[in-house]
N, C-alpha and C positions, 0 to 999 in steps of 0.2 A: 504494500500500500504506500503510495507516494506521498499522500497528504496526512498530516498529523491529525489524529482523531480529536474530536471535541471532548470536553469534560463529561458531557451527558453520555456520549458514546462509551467512554471508559467506565463510567458508573454502571451503565447498562450491562456491559460485558462482565464486570465483577459480580453484579446481581445474578446474571444468568449462569456464571461459571464459578461458584464459590470455592472450588478446589484448585482453580488455576488463577491465582491472584498475585503471584510474584511479579516483579518488574520484568523479568525475563519472559514469563508467560504472556503478559500484556503486550510486550514488544513483538513477540512472535505472532500473536493473534492479529495485529494490525500491520505486520510487515515492516516494522521499524528497525533500521539497522544503522551501524556506524555512529556518526556524530549526532544523528537525530535522536539517539537514546538520551542525550543530555537534555533535550527539550521535553522528552517524556518524563524524565526524572523531575524536572521543574514543575510540570503540570501535576504530577502525583503529590509533590510537596505542597502545592497550593491547595489541592483537594483535602489534604490532611489538615492544613492550617485552617481551612474553612469549616472543618468538622464533618465533611462528607465521608472521609475515610479515616481509618485508624491503622497505623503501621504495627504489625505484630511480627517481630523478627524481620524476615525479608519478604513478607507478604502484606498485602493491603486487603481490608475488608470494610464493608458498610457497618458503622458502629451501631446502627439500628437493627442489625441482623446478627444471629449467632453463627459462629464458624461451624463447618460440617462435622467436626469432632470437638467436643467440649466437655468440661468437667461440670457435673451436675450434683445436686444434693437432693435426696429423696425428701419430699416435704409433706406428704400426706396421701390421702386416698380420695377418689371421687365417691359419690353415693353408690356407685356400682362396684366399688372395691378395687378399681384400677388405680395404679400408682401414678402420682404426680411428682414432678421434680422442678427445682428452681435452678437456673444457670448461675454458676459462680463466676463466670467470666463476662457477665452482661455489662456493657459500657454505654448503652444508649441512654438518651434523655427521657424516652417514653416509658410506659409501664413495662415492667419486667415480664417477658413472655412466659406463657404457661407451657410446660413440656409434659407430654403423656408418654410413659414408659410402655413399650411393647415387649413383654418378656417372652423368651423362648422356653421350651420345656426343660432345656439343659441349663438354664440360668440359675444361679444360686438365689435363695430367698433374700429379698431386700426389705429393709425396714426404714422407718422415718429416721433421718439423720445420716444414713449411709451416703458416702461420696463415691461416685462412679465416673468412669470415662465412657462416653457414649457417642455413637454416630447419630447425627440429627438429620431430619428431613422436614423442611417447612411444609405446612399444610394450610389450606384455605377453607373457609366455610365451616370450621369446627369451633367448639368451645375452647380448644387449645390451639397453640400456634405452631408447635413442633411435635413430632413423634420421634422417640429415641429408642435405639437398640443398644443393649449393654455390650461394651467391649471388655471391660474388666472393672472389678471393684477396687478402689484405691484407698480404702480406709473409711472408717466410720467417724462421724462427728462425736467427739468425746461427750459422754453423758455428764450433765451437770446436776448439782444438788445444792440446796439451800438448807443449812442446818446450824446446830449449836456445836461449837468446838470444845472438846474436853481434852485438856492437856494431860499427857502421860510421859513417862520416862522415855519410851520408844517413839515419841512424836506426839500422837494424839488420835482421837476418834472424832468423827462427825456424826451427830445424831440428827437425822433429817427432821425438818419441821412438818413435812407432809405426813398427815396422819395415815395415809395409805401406804407409806414406805417405812417399814419398821427396821430395815437393815442398816446397821452402822457401817461407816467407811473408815478405813485405816489411813492415817496421814503420817508418812515417814518424817523423821526429824528435819530433813532438809527441804520439806515442802509445806511447812506450816505458815510461811509468809509473815512470821512475827505475830501470829494471832494469839490472843490471850484466852485463858480458860473462861468459858461461858459466853464468849462473843458469838454473834451471828455472823456466819461466813458463807461465801459462795465458793464452791469447789468444783473441779472437774475430775473425772476418772483418769488416772495416769497409768494404769496398768491392770493386769488381771488380778484375780484373787491371790492374796498373799497370806499374811498372818491370820490364823484362825478362820480362814475362808472368807475374809472380808476384802472387798475391792479396794485397791489403792487409789488415793486421791491427792491432789495438790490444791492448795487454797489459792483462789484467784483474787478474792476481794474480802476485806473485813468491813462489816456493816454495823458494828457497834453492839450496844446492849439491847438484846431482844425484848427486855421487859421495860425499856424506857417508854415514857409517855408518847403516845401517837406512833409507836413503832409498828403497830399491827398493820396499818394500811401500807406502810413502806415495805413490809415483808411481801405482801400480796403484789404490789407494783413490781418489785424486783423479781419475785418468783415467776410471774407470768409475762415478764418482758414488756411491760407497758412503758412506752417512752414518756418520761416525765420532765425532761429538760428540752427547751426549744433551742435549736442552733442559733448562733448569733445572726446569720443572714435573715432568718425568719423574724426574729425580734426587730431587727433594723427595718425590715420591710413593713411590719405592722406599725412601728412607731412613726413611720413617715406618712401614714395615711391621714387624710383630712376628711371632715364630715361631708357627706354628699349634699349637693344643692338641689334646687327645684328643677333645673334644666332637664327636659325630657321626662318629667314626672307629673302625675296628677296631684294637685294640691288637696291633701286630705286633712290639713291641720285643724280645720274647724269641726271635724267629726269627733264626738266624745268617746273615742276609743279608750279602753282601760286595760291594764294588765292585771291578771289574777293568778297568783303563784303561791307556793308555800311561804310561810313567814320567814324562813331562812334561805330563800332562793338567792342564788349567786348571779343569775342573769335573768333577763326578761325578753324573750324572743317572740312572744305572741301577744297580740292585743285583740279585744273583741268589742263589739257593739251590736245592738239589735233594736229594731223598732217595728211598729205595725206597718204593714205594706199598704200604701195609699193607692195602689192600683185597683180600680173598681172591679177588675176581672179576677182579683184574688182576694175576695172577701174573707176576713178572718185569718189571712196569711201574715207572714212576717218576713222582714229583710234582716239577714245576718251578715255582718262584716267580720272577717278574720284577717288581720294584718300581721305579716311575719317579717322580721328583720331581713333586709336585703343584703345578705352576706356575700352574694355573688358580685356585688359592686366592688367589694374590697378584695375578695379572694378570687383572682382571675386565673384561668387555665395556664399552666406552665410556670406560674410564679413559685417562689420559694414557699410562700404560705400554702399554696395549693398542694405542693408536694408533701409538706409535713402533715397537712390535714388529711390527705388521702392515706398516708402512712399510718396515722393514728386511727382513722376510720370513724371514731366517735369519742366523746368524752367518757371518762370513767368516774363514778361517784362513790365516795366512801363516807363513813360517818364523820370524819374529821377533815376531809379535804376533797377537792375535785382535781382530777388530771384532765385539763380541758383539751379539746381538739384544736382550739385557736388561742393565741396569746390574749392576755387580759386587755390589751389595748382595743381589741375587737370584741371579745366575748363579754367583757365587763363595761365597755364604754361605747364605741361607735356602733356596735350591732346589738346593744341592749336598749330596749325601748323605755328609757327613763322618763319619769313624769316631767311634763313641761318642756321637753327638749325635742327639737325637730330631728326626726330619724327617717332614713331611707327604708322603704318597705316594699314588699310585693303583697298585694291584698286581693281578696276575692269577695265579691258581693254576691250573696246567695239568696234567692227567693224560695221560701217554702210555703206550701198551702196550709190551710187550717188543720190538716191531718198530719203535718210534719214531713210531707214528701217534698223533696227539692224539685222545683219546676223550671228553674233557670239559674244561671250563674255567669259571671264574667270576672276576669282577672285584670288588675291594673298595677302599674309600677308607679308608686307614689311617694309622697313625703308626708308623714303623719306627726302628730304631737300628742303623746299620751295625756289624758285628762287626769289620771290617777294611777298610782301603783298600789294595788290592793292585795290582800291575802285571803285565802279561802275562808278562814275562820271569821274574819270581820265581815266579809260579804254575806256569809250564811247568817251571822248574828243580825245583820241589818235586815235581811229578808224575814227573819224570825221576829222582828219587832224591836230590835235594840241597835239601831244604827249609831255609829260613832261620828266624830266630827268630819272624817273623810268621806263616809258613805252617805251621811244625811243629805247633802245637797244633790246627790246623784240618784236618789231613790226613784223619782218619777221618770227621769230622762234615760237612765242607764240600767239600774239594777232590776227594777220590776220588769221592764221590757226584755231583759236577758232571760229571766225566769219564765216569762210567758212563752218566748220562743223555745226554751228548753222543754217546757211541758208538751208542746206539739212534737218536738223531736223524740221525746221519750215515748209518746204514743206510737210513733212510727217504728221506734226501736223494738217495742214489744211485739209489733206485728212481724217484724223482720226476724226476730228471735236469734240474735247472736248468742254465742256460748256465754252462759251466765254463771261463771264460777264464783264461789264465795270463799276466797282465800285471804283472810286478813293479813295485811302487811305489817311486819314488825319494824319498829324504829329504835335504834340504839341511841340513847342520849348520853353524851359525854360531858365531863367537866372541862374547864379550860386547860387542865393539865393532861387530859386524855384518859381519865379514869371513867369507867362506866358507872353512870349514876342510876340508870334505869333502862329497862327494855319494855317498850310499850307497843300495843297494837294500834296502828293509826286508824282514826275514825273516818269513815267514808261519808262525806257530806254531799248534799245536792250540788253545792258549789263545785266540788270535784267533778261530779258527773256532768254538769253543765259544760265545763271546759272540754272534757273528753268528747262529748257528743259534737261540739262545735268543731273540734280538731278533726274528728273522723269525717265529718261532712266536707271540710275543706280538703282533706286528703283525697276523698272520692272525686271531688270537683277537679283537682289537679290531674288525676289519672284520666278522667273522662275527656278533659280538654286536650291533653297530649295525644290520646288515642284518636280523637276526632281530627286533629291536625297532622296525624301520621308522623308524629315526632318520636324519635328514640327516647327512652326513659328507663329508670329503674323502678320496677314494681316491688311492692312488699307482698310476698307470697306466703300463704299458709295452706298447705295441702291437707286433705282429709286423712284421718288415721288409717294405719295399715290394718288389714283383716286380723293379723295376729294380735295386735294391741287391743283391738275391739273385743276379741274373744277373751282376752285376759280381763278386760273391764267387765264383761258379762259374768265371768266367774266371780269377781268381787261383788258384783251386784246381787248375784244369787246367794252368796254367802250372807248378805244382809237381808235376804228375803225380798229383794227387789228384782225388777226385770228391765232389760234394755231391748228395744225393738230389734227384731232380726228378720232377714229375708226381704229387705227393701233398701232403697238408696238412702244411706245415712244422711240425716240433716241435723243441724244444731238443735232443732226443736225436739228431736228424739233424746238427745243428751240432756237438754233442759228438763224434760219430763222426768228423767231419772234423778237429776239434781233436786228437783222440786219434791219428789217422793221421799228423798232422804232428808229433806230439810226438817229441822227440829227433832231429829232422832239421834240416837247415839252413834249412828253411822255417817252422819253428815260430812264430817271432816274427811273420813276415809274415802267416801265416794267422790268428794271434790278433788282430793289428792290423786286418786286413781284415774279420774277423768283427765286431769292435767297431764299425768304420765302417759296417757294413751295418745295425747296430741303429738303431732310432728312439730319440729322446731321451725318457726318462721324464718325466712331468709330473703335476700334480695336477688332479683333476676331481671334481665332485660326482656324476658318473655312473661306474658301474663298467664298465670295458672289460678288466679282467683285467691280470695282469702276466706278459708273455711270458717275459722273462728268468729269472724265478724259477719259472716253470711253475706259477703259482698263479691260481685263479679270482677271488679277492678279496684285496686287500692294502691296508692303510692304514698310515700312519706314526703310531706311538703312543709310541715309546721315547725321543724326544729333544726334549721341549717347551722345554728351555732354549735350544736353538739352531735350532729349526724351528717356524715359526708353524703349519704344517699339523698338527703333533702337538698343539699347544695347542688347535686346533679339535676334534680328535678327543677330547681329554680333556674338553672342555666337552660334547661330544655324549654321552660316557659318563656324565657327571654328570647331565645332563638325563634320559637314558634310564633311569637307576637311581633318580632322585629324591633325589640326595644333597645338594642345596642349591640356592640361587638364583643360583649363579655358573656355571651351565651355558650352553648355547647359546641365544641369544636369537632371537626371530623376525626382528629386523632383520639379524642375522648370517646366518640361514638364507637370507633373500632375496638377500643379496649373495655367496653362496658361489661362484657362477660367477666373479664379478669377483675374489674373493679367490684362487681357484685360479689364474686367469690371472696375477694380480700376483705371487704367490709363486713360480710357475714361472719368471717372468721374473727375479726377484731371485736365484733359485737359479742360473740361467744366468749372470747378471752376476757372481756370486761365483766360479763355476767359471772364467770367463774371466779374472778378475782374479788368481785364485790361479795359473792356468797362466802368465799373463804374468809374474808375479813369479818363479816358478821359472825361467822362460826367462832372465830378466835375471840372476838369481843364478848360473845355470849359465854364462852368457856371461862374467860377472865372474870366475868360477872358472877359465875357460879362457883368459882374456885374457892371462895370463902364459905361455901355452904356444903362442903363435902360431909357426908354422913346424914344429911337431912333427907326426908322423904318427900316425894312429889308424885302427883297424879299425871297420867299421860295416856296416849294410845299407841298401840303397835302400828307403826307407819311403814314398816318393811321387814321382810323375813328373808334371811340368807342362810347358807349352810353353816356359817360361822357364828350366827347369832341373830338377834332381833333388834331392830331399830325402834326407838320410842321418841315420839314428839311430845315434849313436856307442855302441859296446859298453860302454866304460868308465863313462860317466856317464849314458847315456840322453838326452843333449842332442841336439837336432835342428839340423842345419846345411843350408845350401843350396849345391849345386854350380851356379853360374850357367852357362847354356848358352854364354854368350860366353867362358867360361874353357876350353872344350873344344877350342879350336882355331879355324881359319879356315873350316872346312867348315860347311855348313848342316846342321842336325839336324831331321829330320822328326818331328813329334809325332803318334803314333797314339793318339787318345783311347780307342778301344775296347780296344786291346791294352795301353794304359798303358806305352808305350815311346817312347824317343827313339832315332832311327837316323841315323848320320852319312851324308851323301850321297857322301863320297869313300871313307872307310875301311870303311863298313858297321858301325862300332861301334854296338852296341845296348845301351842302358841300360834295364833293366826292374825292376819291383818285386821285391824280395826278394834281389837279387844281393848277394853279399859284396864289399865294396870296401875299399880302403885309401885314405885321404884325408889331405891336409895342411891344417891350419888356416891360411888366408891372411889373414883379417881378423875381428876381433871388435868389436862395438859394444855394450858392456854396458848403456848407457842404453836401448837399444831391444831388447836380447836377441838381436840378429842375429849369426849366425855364418856366415861365407863359407868355403867349402871348395874345395880343388883336388884333382881326381881323380888318384890315383897309379897304382892298378891296379884291375882288376875281375875277380872270380872267379880271383884269383891270377895274372892275366896283365897284363903291362904294356900301356899304351895303344898301339894301332897308330898309325903315323905316316902321314899322307896326303901328297900332293904339296905342294910349297912354296906353291902358290897354290890356294886352295880353288876348287871348281867351282861356287861360289855356290849358287843354289837348284836345282841339278840333282837328278835322281832318284838314289836309291841304286843301287848296282851291281845288275844283273839277278839275279845269283845270290842276293843278299841279299833282293831283293824276293820271290823265290819262297819263301825261308825265312820271311819275314814273313807271307806269306799262309797258311802252314800254321798256321792257328789263331793268327795274329798272334804267331808265335814261341813259342807256349805249350808245344810238345812237344819242343823241342830240348834243354831242360835236364832232366836226370834227377834223381830224388830221391836225395840222399845220406844214408843213414841211419847214424847213429853206433851202434856196437856197445857194449852195456853190459858 
């Protein structure tokens, strides 16, 4: 070829021939010889400086693509059990590509954390971007542990804080990292089992006193890898932001929108207002406004703020702190709808008829000014006849119209019949020093339900608008329960003398009928918990599979972009769909929606687990001073190794180890969910009322060990002095067990109102 190729031609060649990317290969492909190679070298250098290519040894490649042979780390599984991996050599600026492993029959078994060398093939039109074939395993990612260091002459031991991990780790003298006895440390496995069969470890980080005030949430943050420090460029970008003006926005500053949040809320990202509809065609109807902070104005695609927000996926909430998705300059200031301050928003005006059905809606990008920052308790008190100074002037124009619109929505909700679980939420109350003062069950007020119904309606409107405009978006998906889980729920229901409809398409109305039948009986909590366990976990997806729990055909998260990245994506989709500006959803974002959905679904689960672990540890700390006391509770789970009990007073979960039940052997019936003593015939089953004594508490792990005192009001039966080992249960008890696995022997005890 006599003419030097253009940059575009060179890039196209590299894209089409990923294995022939050295300067020699490129020169040969275009017929470049002699002195002309100097010009080729210059062009390749320019492409490298412009970011189009990356030089790897003596070859060039597109930094937005993976090389044909690359190092991967196994990262998890799909819902179908297929292995996924993340590339460790990714250098692109876009989202990290998803790699699906295609194992051969001869390949070794791989697990999460394994590092492999693999051959990659790019694919189109799939949820993943590459498919990989194993070349060889090159080592596993060292397992890490968070625990308490116990110093010894030969180095020390690490006692894991995870209550599910009872195995200690041995730390050689030269791997202690200067850790002191009793310190909380992070360590990684440094070798196979050594002394006394314990895995060897080396300490990576010293985290201080595990019993120090407010250390509980820090343990969870560290243990679950939640990012809690913002990089300097992210902070600098946030600090440089200025408040949005009126340009390109609808002026909503005269609307009496108010925020209603918990009394200790750290941010205010939604505001509401309602009034009677003056449209004569909608007699008895209402107009509802929901305004949400316009986070998309400040967090734009490709920015440092956007990258960090996506990485975090969501905010994480703990009793003593919040790990926010966005820096405080945004979450606590520019994107918080403070009283009396102009704030950028995206709002939806919704018309509902007298029966609570939405008949129309429209979205606007506006500038609002909150008329008041209120909390749930004061709004409810005002509606109940005791308005304070803040609510008094708002009763006629704001508060009563809000409740009138809510009454219509509540009627529509009852007709729709979303899943109506009754699971009281517990709240850990801390002192300023981080000590647990009390554990309370939060009261569910109509003010809470009002805001929830308004937010659900706004989320539905967002999904419907984007579907109508054929815009890509992220749906909030909740699929119906699996047949296996439903069968387990039916078994639990039969145990309580109740029934769940069978042989028809399952609807939430069927589950609500079961929940209503159990209401005000001794089995109410167990039926509610079992129904919750039967549910699939909600997740994000760019495809719409509906929301089973809410009984909605299409649902998207729109109302919390300060704390959820999914909502920010939906905001950007609305901006693009309405042509409101150039800060909407970009083509690159659309291409990676599948990966974004999977990532933020995972970060959501991570936060939920960390928050649950933190509450467990605080509850254990609260009960640690009450070892030896007796409590009432119910059997909430049965396993081969023991029975779980949820304590009535605090909602804390503890374990009755099977070894504490005496010398007899206990047979575990997985189908029936029971433990049965081989000598006494003592049967422990889900839902039974028990009295237990706290025998041991380990606050650092959240573990609570219990001793069974009585069951269903009766003291424990005493067996012979010597257990019969692994003998069979008494014949009479076997017969009873076979009668639907002891499901019909307990009668429903209904409390009279």
